[in-house]
ZAGUSE-978763 format. One record per residue (C-alpha): x, y, z; residue in one letter; residue number from 1. Coordinates in pm, 1 decimal, decimal comma, padded with zeros to 6 digits, always signed. Layout:
N
[[X; Y; Z]; A; NUM]
...
This chain:
130
[[-01342,6; -00380,0; -00989,2]; M; 1]
[[-01467,5; -00033,2; -01036,9]; K; 2]
[[-01376,4; +00333,0; -01019,8]; H; 3]
[[-01586,2; +00649,0; -00990,2]; C; 4]
[[-01593,1; +00812,1; -01298,9]; P; 5]
[[-01663,9; +01172,6; -01153,7]; N; 6]
[[-01324,1; +01409,7; -01289,1]; R; 7]
[[-01418,5; +01630,0; -00970,2]; E; 8]
[[-01519,0; +01423,9; -00715,0]; C; 9]
[[-01391,0; +01547,4; -00340,3]; P; 10]
[[-01156,7; +01171,8; -00322,7]; D; 11]
[[-01002,8; +01275,4; -00643,1]; R; 12]
[[-00970,9; +01600,6; -00621,0]; L; 13]
[[-00747,3; +01574,2; -00306,3]; T; 14]
[[-00532,5; +01262,8; -00371,8]; N; 15]
[[-00480,2; +01361,0; -00750,2]; G; 16]
[[-00613,5; +01040,5; -00938,8]; F; 17]
[[-00960,5; +00874,5; -00876,8]; A; 18]
[[-01077,0; +00595,2; -00612,5]; G; 19]
[[-01136,1; +00265,4; -00748,8]; E; 20]
[[-01361,0; -00008,8; -00455,7]; Y; 21]
[[-01491,0; -00407,2; -00443,4]; R; 22]
[[-01763,0; -00520,1; -00728,9]; D; 23]
[[-01982,6; -00504,6; -00444,8]; E; 24]
[[-01983,2; -00115,3; -00422,1]; I; 25]
[[-02217,2; +00045,7; -00608,3]; E; 26]
[[-02216,2; +00427,7; -00584,0]; V; 27]
[[-01909,4; +00675,4; -00418,1]; C; 28]
[[-01832,6; +00699,3; -00063,4]; P; 29]
[[-01735,0; +01086,0; -00103,9]; Y; 30]
[[-01954,0; +01232,5; -00434,0]; C; 31]
[[-02231,1; +00977,7; -00457,5]; G; 32]
[[-02204,5; +00921,6; -00830,2]; T; 33]
[[-02262,3; +00559,9; -00939,5]; P; 34]
[[-01933,5; +00352,3; -00996,8]; L; 35]
[[-01863,6; +00226,9; -01315,2]; E; 36]
[[-01703,9; -00144,6; -01367,2]; Q; 37]
[[-01318,4; -00132,9; -01435,9]; G; 38]
[[-01001,9; -00011,9; -01311,7]; P; 39]
[[-00955,1; +00345,0; -01332,4]; A; 40]
[[-00713,2; +00559,0; -01518,7]; T; 41]
[[-00488,6; +00846,8; -01468,7]; G; 42]
[[-00597,0; +01236,0; -01331,8]; D; 43]
[[-00560,5; +01313,8; -01709,0]; M; 44]
[[-00709,9; +01044,1; -01925,2]; G; 45]
[[-00353,0; +00926,8; -01979,7]; S; 46]
[[-00418,4; +00558,0; -01926,4]; G; 47]
[[-00134,1; +00549,8; -01576,2]; E; 48]
[[-00258,9; +00389,4; -01269,5]; R; 49]
[[-00315,0; +00547,2; -01011,7]; P; 50]
[[+00003,3; +00694,0; -00849,2]; V; 51]
[[+00117,3; +00489,3; -00447,1]; L; 52]
[[+00429,2; +00514,4; -00297,7]; E; 53]
[[+00657,8; +00390,6; -00489,8]; G; 54]
[[+00509,6; +00362,5; -00818,6]; V; 55]
[[+00590,4; +00599,4; -01091,0]; E; 56]
[[+00389,4; +00901,6; -01161,7]; D; 57]
[[+00336,6; +00968,2; -01528,8]; A; 58]
[[+00479,4; +01329,3; -01417,4]; L; 59]
[[+00658,9; +01390,4; -01150,9]; E; 60]
[[+00793,2; +01085,7; -01136,1]; G; 61]
[[+00851,1; +00818,9; -00845,2]; T; 62]
[[+00680,8; +00964,2; -00497,7]; L; 63]
[[+00819,8; +00917,5; -00193,5]; V; 64]
[[+00672,8; +00993,7; +00170,7]; R; 65]
[[+00772,4; +01275,6; +00349,1]; V; 66]
[[+00500,6; +01276,6; +00649,2]; G; 67]
[[+00254,1; +01071,1; +00838,1]; H; 68]
[[-00031,3; +01270,4; +01002,4]; Y; 69]
[[-00378,2; +01157,6; +01182,4]; L; 70]
[[-00577,9; +01438,5; +01191,0]; D; 71]
[[-00696,3; +01511,3; +00797,6]; P; 72]
[[-00663,7; +01889,8; +00834,5]; S; 73]
[[-00302,5; +01839,8; +00931,0]; Q; 74]
[[-00212,9; +01660,5; +00634,4]; A; 75]
[[-00422,5; +01896,6; +00420,6]; E; 76]
[[-00227,8; +02220,6; +00608,2]; L; 77]
[[+00136,0; +02042,1; +00555,9]; A; 78]
[[+00031,1; +01968,6; +00125,0]; R; 79]
[[-00121,9; +02312,8; +00095,3]; G; 80]
[[+00250,5; +02454,5; +00226,5]; F; 81]
[[+00436,6; +02284,6; +00042,2]; L; 82]
[[+00272,5; +02334,7; -00281,6]; E; 83]
[[+00286,6; +02743,1; -00142,6]; S; 84]
[[+00725,7; +02702,3; -00192,4]; R; 85]
[[+00644,3; +02560,2; -00479,0]; G; 86]
[[+00688,8; +02194,5; -00400,3]; I; 87]
[[+00367,6; +01969,6; -00575,3]; P; 88]
[[+00253,2; +01717,8; -00313,2]; A; 89]
[[-00067,2; +01467,6; -00276,4]; R; 90]
[[-00220,3; +01284,8; -00007,7]; I; 91]
[[-00292,2; +00925,4; +00017,6]; A; 92]
[[-00501,4; +00748,8; +00207,5]; R; 93]
[[-00665,2; +00373,8; +00322,2]; D; 94]
[[-01007,1; +00346,1; +00240,0]; A; 95]
[[-01020,2; -00024,7; +00269,7]; A; 96]
[[-01123,0; +00069,0; -00145,6]; G; 97]
[[-01394,8; +00298,1; -00046,8]; G; 98]
[[-01565,0; +00059,1; +00218,2]; A; 99]
[[-01419,5; +00259,9; +00436,3]; R; 100]
[[-01348,0; +00623,4; +00329,6]; P; 101]
[[-01378,6; +00683,4; +00818,5]; D; 102]
[[-00962,2; +00485,8; +00886,7]; I; 103]
[[-00781,3; +00731,3; +00794,6]; G; 104]
[[-00797,1; +00823,7; +01111,0]; G; 105]
[[-00701,8; +00455,5; +01209,9]; I; 106]
[[-00421,1; +00392,2; +00957,1]; T; 107]
[[-00308,2; +00765,2; +00927,4]; G; 108]
[[-00242,7; +01002,1; +00613,3]; I; 109]
[[+00101,6; +01016,1; +00345,1]; R; 110]
[[+00177,8; +01361,1; +00255,4]; L; 111]
[[+00336,0; +01258,2; -00067,4]; M; 112]
[[+00599,1; +01472,8; -00283,1]; V; 113]
[[+00850,0; +01384,5; -00610,7]; P; 114]
[[+01125,6; +01152,2; -00501,1]; A; 115]
[[+01399,0; +01455,9; -00652,8]; S; 116]
[[+01190,8; +01689,8; -00432,7]; L; 117]
[[+01196,9; +01471,2; -00090,3]; K; 118]
[[+01514,6; +01748,4; +00051,1]; D; 119]
[[+01362,5; +02032,3; -00003,8]; E; 120]
[[+01074,9; +01922,5; +00118,6]; A; 121]
[[+01172,7; +01760,8; +00450,4]; L; 122]
[[+01385,5; +02083,7; +00476,6]; R; 123]
[[+01055,7; +02295,8; +00411,0]; A; 124]
[[+00860,7; +02096,5; +00646,0]; L; 125]
[[+01139,6; +02106,3; +00929,8]; E; 126]
[[+01102,2; +02458,2; +00915,9]; E; 127]
[[+00726,2; +02505,2; +00927,8]; A; 128]
[[+00765,3; +02351,3; +01269,6]; E; 129]
[[+01018,1; +02475,3; +01417,3]; G; 130]
């Protein structure tokens, strides 16, 4: 397993953690940085694994899904809306380990928030759609 070491990688900035890739992938498909061997550590170098649905996030508790989108721009708008309301949000998407960064439109994009803010986030999103 390899990971992107670039702290300014668009994938890391969007998702909040470094992408991990299969060994045959040589460069990050998002920023072109040569990949480094080994699993990614947490965004702040904490040694924690990347945050995925249902996995403990050292900074915010368990993340839960509050939205599912096929269009990346819609997911980003919803994330920005929640953050403007003071609700930290992350976007999680499947890129097949970096081999297929284009499949997010097929598999969908998940909007994640801390479990403690799930109800508040759902109310805010419902209000925005209403």
